[in-house]
C-alpha positions in Angstrom: -37.2 -15.2 -4.4 -33.4 -15.0 -4.5 -31.1 -16.1 -1.7 -30.5 -13.3 0.8 -27.1 -11.7 0.7 -24.9 -12.7 3.5 -23.1 -10.1 5.6 -19.7 -11.3 4.3 -20.8 -10.7 0.7 -22.0 -7.2 1.8 -18.6 -6.4 3.3 -16.8 -7.8 0.4 -18.7 -5.6 -2.0 -18.2 -2.6 0.3 -14.4 -3.0 0.3 -14.5 -3.6 -3.5 -16.2 -0.2 -3.9 -13.7 1.5 -1.6 -10.9 0.1 -3.7 -12.6 1.6 -6.8 -12.3 5.0 -5.1 -15.8 5.6 -3.8 -16.1 7.5 -0.5 -17.0 5.5 2.6 -20.6 6.8 2.9 -21.2 6.2 -0.9 -19.9 2.7 -0.7 -22.1 2.0 2.3 -25.2 3.4 0.6 -24.7 1.2 -2.4 -24.5 -2.0 -0.3 -27.4 -1.0 1.9 -25.8 0.0 5.2 -25.9 3.3 7.1 -23.3 6.0 6.9 -22.4 5.4 10.5 -22.0 1.6 9.9 -19.8 2.2 6.9 -17.6 4.7 8.8 -17.2 2.1 11.6 -16.2 -0.6 9.2 -13.6 1.7 7.6 -12.3 3.0 10.9 -12.0 -0.3 12.7 -10.2 -1.8 9.8 -7.7 1.0 9.6 -8.7 1.7 6.0 -7.6 -1.8 4.9 -9.9 -4.6 3.8 -10.0 -7.3 6.4 -9.1 -10.9 5.4 -12.7 -12.0 5.4 -13.6 -9.2 2.8 -11.1 -10.5 0.3 -12.6 -12.2 -2.8 -12.3 -16.0 -2.7 -9.0 -17.3 -4.1 -10.5 -20.4 -5.7 -8.4 -22.7 -3.5 -11.3 -23.7 -1.3 -14.8 -24.7 -2.2 -17.3 -21.9 -2.6 -21.0 -21.8 -1.7 -22.0 -22.3 -5.3 -19.8 -25.4 -5.5 -21.3 -26.8 -2.3 -24.7 -26.3 -3.7 -23.7 -28.2 -6.8 -22.5 -31.0 -4.5 -25.9 -31.0 -2.7 -27.8 -31.1 -6.0 -25.6 -33.9 -7.4 -26.0 -36.1 -4.3 -29.8 -35.5 -4.4 -29.8 -36.6 -8.0 -27.9 -39.8 -7.1 -24.6 -39.0 -8.7 -21.5 -40.5 -7.3 -18.6 -38.4 -6.0 -16.4 -39.0 -9.1 -19.2 -37.5 -11.3 -19.6 -34.5 -9.1 -15.9 -33.9 -9.0 -15.7 -34.0 -12.8 -18.5 -31.4 -13.1 -16.8 -29.1 -10.6 -13.3 -29.6 -12.0 -12.2 -30.7 -8.5 -10.2 -33.7 -7.3 -12.4 -36.6 -6.1 -10.7 -36.6 -2.7 -11.7 -33.0 -2.2 -15.4 -33.8 -2.7 -15.1 -37.0 -0.6 -13.6 -35.0 2.4 -16.2 -32.3 2.0 -19.1 -34.8 2.1 -17.6 -36.9 4.9 -17.0 -33.8 7.0 -20.5 -32.4 6.6 -22.7 -35.5 6.5 -24.6 -35.6 9.9 -23.8 -38.9 11.6 -26.6 -38.5 14.2 -29.2 -38.0 11.4 -28.1 -39.9 8.3 -31.3 -39.2 6.5 -30.8 -35.4 6.7 -28.0 -35.6 4.1 -25.5 -33.0 3.0 -26.6 -29.3 3.3 -24.7 -26.7 1.4 -25.6 -23.7 3.6 -24.6 -25.5 6.8 -21.3 -26.7 5.2 -20.5 -23.2 4.1 -21.1 -21.8 7.6 -18.8 -24.4 9.1 -16.1 -23.7 6.6 -16.3 -19.9 7.3 -16.1 -20.6 11.1 -13.0 -22.7 10.6 -11.4 -20.0 8.4 -11.8 -17.5 11.2 -9.4 -19.3 13.6 -7.0 -16.6 14.9 -3.4 -17.1 13.7 -0.6 -15.0 15.3 1.3 -12.9 12.9 5.1 -12.9 12.6 5.3 -9.6 14.4 3.3 -10.9 17.3 5.2 -14.2 17.6 8.8 -13.1 17.0 10.0 -10.5 19.6 13.3 -9.9 17.7 11.4 -9.1 14.5 9.0 -6.9 16.4 11.8 -4.9 18.0 13.7 -4.5 14.8 10.7 -3.2 12.8 9.7 -0.8 15.6 13.3 0.6 15.8 13.4 1.3 12.1 9.9 2.8 12.1 11.0 5.3 14.8 13.8 6.3 12.5 11.1 7.1 9.9 11.9 4.3 7.6 9.0 3.3 5.3 7.5 -0.2 5.6 8.8 -0.9 2.1 12.3 0.0 3.1 12.1 -2.1 6.3 10.8 -5.2 4.4 13.5 -4.8 1.8 16.2 -4.4 4.4 15.0 -7.5 6.3 15.4 -9.6 3.2 19.0 -8.3 2.8 20.0 -8.7 6.4 18.3 -12.1 7.0 18.2 -13.9 3.6 18.2 -17.4 5.2 15.9 -16.7 8.1 12.2 -16.4 7.0 11.1 -15.7 10.6 12.9 -12.4 10.4 11.2 -11.3 7.2 7.8 -9.6 6.9 6.1 -7.9 4.0 5.4 -4.2 3.9 1.7 -5.0 3.9 2.1 -7.0 7.1 3.7 -3.9 8.7 0.9 -1.6 7.5 -1.8 -4.0 8.7 -0.2 -4.2 12.1 -0.2 -0.4 12.4 -3.6 0.4 11.0 -5.9 -2.5 12.1 -7.2 -2.1 15.6 -7.0 -5.1 17.9 -4.1 -6.9 16.3 -1.6 -5.6 18.9 1.6 -6.3 17.1 2.8 -2.6 16.8 1.8 0.4 18.7 -0.6 2.5 16.6 1.1 5.6 17.8 3.9 4.6 15.4 1.7 5.7 12.5 3.0 9.2 13.3 6.5 7.9 12.2 5.1 7.1 8.7 5.8 9.7 6.1 2.1 10.3 5.5 1.5 10.5 9.3 -2.0 9.0 8.7 -3.7 6.7 11.2 -5.9 5.3 8.4 -5.0 4.1 5.0 -6.4 6.5 2.4 -7.8 4.8 -0.7 -7.0 6.3 -4.1 -9.6 6.8 -6.9 -9.3 4.1 -9.5 -10.7 3.9 -13.1 -10.5 0.8 -15.2 -8.3 -0.9 -12.5 -5.7 1.9 -12.6 -4.9 4.4 -10.0 -5.9 7.9 -11.1 -3.8 10.8 -10.0 -4.3 13.7 -12.4 -3.5 16.6 -10.1 -0.3 17.3 -12.1 -0.9 18.0 -15.8 1.5 16.9 -18.6 3.6 14.6 -16.4 6.5 12.8 -18.2 6.9 9.4 -16.4 10.1 7.8 -15.3 9.7 5.1 -18.0 10.5 7.8 -20.6 13.7 8.9 -18.7 17.0 8.3 -20.7 18.6 4.9 -19.9 21.9 6.6 -19.1 20.4 7.9 -15.8 20.2 4.4 -14.4 23.9 3.5 -14.5 25.0 6.8 -12.8 27.9 7.2 -15.2 26.9 10.7 -16.3 26.7 13.4 -13.6 23.9 16.0 -13.6 20.9 13.7 -13.0 19.1 14.7 -9.8 16.4 13.3 -7.5 14.2 15.7 -5.5 11.7 15.5 -2.6 9.8 17.6 -0.1 10.2 17.0 3.6 7.3 18.4 5.6 7.6 19.1 9.4 5.2 18.6 12.2 1.6 19.8 11.5 2.9 21.1 8.0 4.3 24.2 9.8 7.7 23.8 8.1 9.2 22.2 5.1 12.4 21.9 3.2 13.2 20.5 -0.2 16.1 18.2 -1.1 18.0 17.7 -4.4 20.5 14.8 -4.5 22.8 14.2 -7.5 22.6 10.5 -8.4 26.3 10.0 -9.4 28.1 11.9 -6.6 25.3 11.8 -3.9 25.8 15.5 -3.5 22.9 17.1 -1.6 21.5 20.6 -2.2 18.8 21.8 0.3 15.9 23.9 -0.9 15.1 26.6 1.6 11.3 27.2 2.1 10.9 29.5 5.0 7.4 30.9 4.3 5.4 28.1 2.6 5.8 25.0 0.5 3.2 25.3 -2.2 3.7 24.8 -5.9 4.8 28.4 -6.4 7.3 28.4 -3.6 8.8 25.0 -4.6 9.0 26.2 -8.2 11.0 29.2 -7.2 13.3 27.3 -4.9 14.1 24.6 -7.4 14.5 27.1 -10.3 16.8 29.4 -8.2 19.0 26.4 -7.0 19.2 24.5 -10.3 19.9 27.7 -12.3 23.2 28.2 -10.3 24.6 25.0 -11.8 26.4 24.7 -15.1 24.3 23.4 -17.9 26.2 20.1 -18.0 24.9 19.4 -14.5 21.3 20.0 -15.4 20.6 16.8 -17.2 17.3 15.7 -15.5 15.3 15.9 -12.3 13.2 13.0 -10.9 10.4 13.7 -8.4 7.4 11.9 -6.9 3.9 12.9 -7.8 3.5 15.4 -5.0 1.3 18.4 -5.8 4.2 20.7 -4.9 5.6 20.1 -8.4 2.4 21.0 -10.2 4.4 23.9 -12.0 7.1 21.6 -13.3 6.8 22.9 -16.8 7.7 26.4 -15.6 10.8 24.9 -13.9 11.8 23.2 -17.1 11.5 26.4 -19.1 13.3 28.6 -16.6 16.1 26.2 -15.5 16.5 24.2 -18.7 16.1 20.8 -17.0 13.7 18.0 -18.0 11.6 16.6 -15.1 10.4 13.0 -14.8 7.8 11.7 -12.3 7.9 8.4 -10.5 5.1 5.9 -10.5 2.7 6.2 -7.6 3.8 4.6 -4.3 7.3 3.7 -5.7 9.9 5.4 -3.4 12.6 3.1 -4.7 12.5 4.9 -8.0 14.1 7.8 -6.1 16.3 5.6 -4.0 19.3 7.9 -3.9 17.2 10.7 -2.4 15.3 8.4 0.0 18.4 6.9 1.4 20.2 10.2 1.7 17.4 11.8 3.7 16.8 8.6 5.8 20.3 8.5 7.2 20.4 12.3 8.0 19.7 12.6 11.7 16.9 15.1 12.4 16.7 15.7 8.7 14.2 18.6 8.6 15.8 20.6 11.4 19.3 19.9 10.3 18.7 20.7 6.7 16.7 23.8 7.6 19.7 25.2 9.5 22.1 24.2 6.7 19.8 25.7 4.1 19.3 29.0 5.7 21.0 31.4 3.4 22.6 28.6 1.4 19.8 27.4 -0.8 22.1 28.2 -3.7 
């Protein structure tokens, strides 16, 4: 009979399937746990794989390597021979054997399973995160979150403001983990409402062959195919667009920002903000501009621009789409909207009757 699968291996496989785009219940079914258990794993982890579910990095000895050590010792091989077989340093094997050779029962010898259990127990030692141990960093991150800055923006700004102070820097994944994972206590989970998605759980995306699949918008032309002249901002007429949705999706307004002048045009959407309404608003607004100011429009992969081909035909402007989860590719629009106080309400008032 084969060796029984450990709970850690089960969870690791579960999160691997989630990363491949399987639904929670489907991933749980494939690894042999109930739907209730799989939902609990996903909910408690905030939709993010816990550290123990990550695949081994190779830095530390694995269970298979420890079994090779046990077999080698039983066969009478010395530590140097075992190290050569495993491709490890002799000192690594020496420390491993010395740490796990029972002194009270010398005859019992080295046991791979027991050594693995001890290693996993040592790896679970709680370590305080930066956000928990640095009140100044915690306060700064929380302040920017309440201003609706994205974790990516916050992480980037911290690197700019504190280039020589590693204690005042944190990755965007660290911020997401502190928000989503229950029990960590660094950031109030209520702050997830300040995220642009408003989600309290991370939502996995469907993946095929290791790539994120988002085919809701047909015939997208990606930003990599955008003319190089757009990047240097020397030629006016290149725009960036976005859709800002209000509370409970009851209101919305679009924004168009010209990359060279930073001129902002609001898109009035009083009734709805579906693909048809956004198409009409963008077409009506862009069509009022001279042709020289209709060079290009860059948008994210929101479903509201599913009718982009109709906009291009009607308004005579090519549209390019950013890569998934890459807000910096529309940095002019992101920064313009971020510094606008009460952006949705303010722009709605300014846009009423002035969407042209």
